[in-house]
C-alpha positions as CSV (number, residue, x, y, z in Angstrom):
1,M,92.9,95.7,70.0
2,R,93.4,92.2,71.3
3,T,96.7,93.2,72.9
4,A,95.1,96.1,74.8
5,A,92.3,93.8,76.1
6,G,94.9,91.3,77.2
7,V,96.9,93.9,79.0
8,L,93.8,95.2,80.7
9,L,92.8,91.7,81.9
10,V,96.3,91.1,83.3
11,L,96.2,94.4,85.2
12,L,92.8,93.6,86.7
13,L,93.9,90.1,87.8
14,A,97.2,91.4,89.2
15,G,95.3,93.8,91.5
16,C,94.2,91.0,93.8
17,Q,96.6,88.2,93.1
18,S,98.2,88.9,96.4
19,D,94.9,88.5,98.2
20,P,95.5,87.9,101.0
21,A,99.0,89.3,101.5
22,L,100.5,87.3,104.4
23,H,103.7,88.2,106.3
24,A,105.4,86.7,109.3
25,A,108.4,88.1,111.1
26,R,110.3,86.2,113.9
27,I,110.4,88.3,117.0
28,G,111.7,85.7,119.4
29,P,113.0,82.1,119.4
30,T,109.4,80.7,119.3
31,Q,107.4,83.9,118.6
32,Y,106.2,85.5,115.4
33,R,104.5,88.7,114.5
34,L,101.9,87.9,111.8
35,Q,100.2,90.3,109.4
36,V,97.3,89.7,106.9
37,D,96.0,92.2,104.4
38,R,93.0,91.5,102.2
39,C,91.5,93.2,99.3
40,H,88.1,91.5,99.6
41,V,87.1,91.2,103.3
42,I,83.9,89.6,104.5
43,D,84.4,90.2,108.2
44,R,87.1,90.2,110.9
45,A,86.7,86.5,111.5
46,Q,88.0,85.9,108.0
47,L,91.2,87.9,108.8
48,E,91.6,86.1,112.1
49,G,91.3,82.7,110.2
50,D,94.0,83.8,107.8
51,L,96.2,84.7,110.8
52,R,95.6,81.2,112.4
53,A,96.4,79.5,109.1
54,L,99.7,81.5,108.8
55,A,100.5,80.6,112.4
56,A,99.9,76.9,111.7
57,R,102.4,77.1,108.8
58,K,105.0,78.9,110.8
59,C,104.7,76.6,113.9
60,P,105.0,72.9,112.8
61,A,104.4,71.6,116.4
62,G,101.3,73.9,116.8
63,A,100.6,77.4,117.7
64,G,99.3,79.1,120.8
65,A,96.5,81.6,120.8
66,L,96.7,84.8,118.8
67,E,97.8,87.6,121.1
68,N,97.9,91.4,120.8
69,I,95.5,91.5,117.7
70,Q,95.5,95.0,116.2
71,S,93.9,96.5,113.1
72,L,96.2,98.0,110.6
73,P,95.7,100.3,107.6
74,S,95.3,98.2,104.5
75,R,98.0,98.5,101.9
76,Q,96.0,96.7,99.2
77,G,95.6,99.0,96.3
78,S,93.7,98.7,93.1
79,L,93.9,100.4,89.7
80,F,90.2,100.3,89.0
81,G,88.6,100.4,92.5
82,E,88.0,96.6,92.8
83,C,89.1,96.6,96.5
84,L,85.9,97.9,98.0
85,R,86.3,96.2,101.5
86,R,89.9,96.0,102.3
87,A,91.4,95.5,105.8
88,A,94.5,94.3,107.6
89,L,95.2,92.7,111.0
90,Q,98.4,92.0,113.0
91,A,98.9,89.6,115.8
92,E,101.6,87.8,117.7
93,V,101.8,84.0,118.3
94,R,104.0,81.7,120.3
95,C,104.9,78.4,118.8
96,L,104.4,75.3,120.9
97,T,107.5,73.2,121.4
98,P,107.4,69.4,120.9
């Protein structure tokens, strides 16, 4: 019984461990395409904040404004329906050069 409860707890926690899922792909010498996908979304500003934080990590000298912001279908899934408000955004950013 304890083992089954432990397995259930691990599955529930694993459902949103990747929240938010962040991805960045280089599309030019100083340009990235960024994606954020969240299981628990409060509003669009939260997703844009995630994109800005990811841009700051990818661009050590600083990042320009987010461009070409688009909504995407969320790929966040859940085994037990815990992702009630999921959403995803994509944007492009140019890194500033020092």
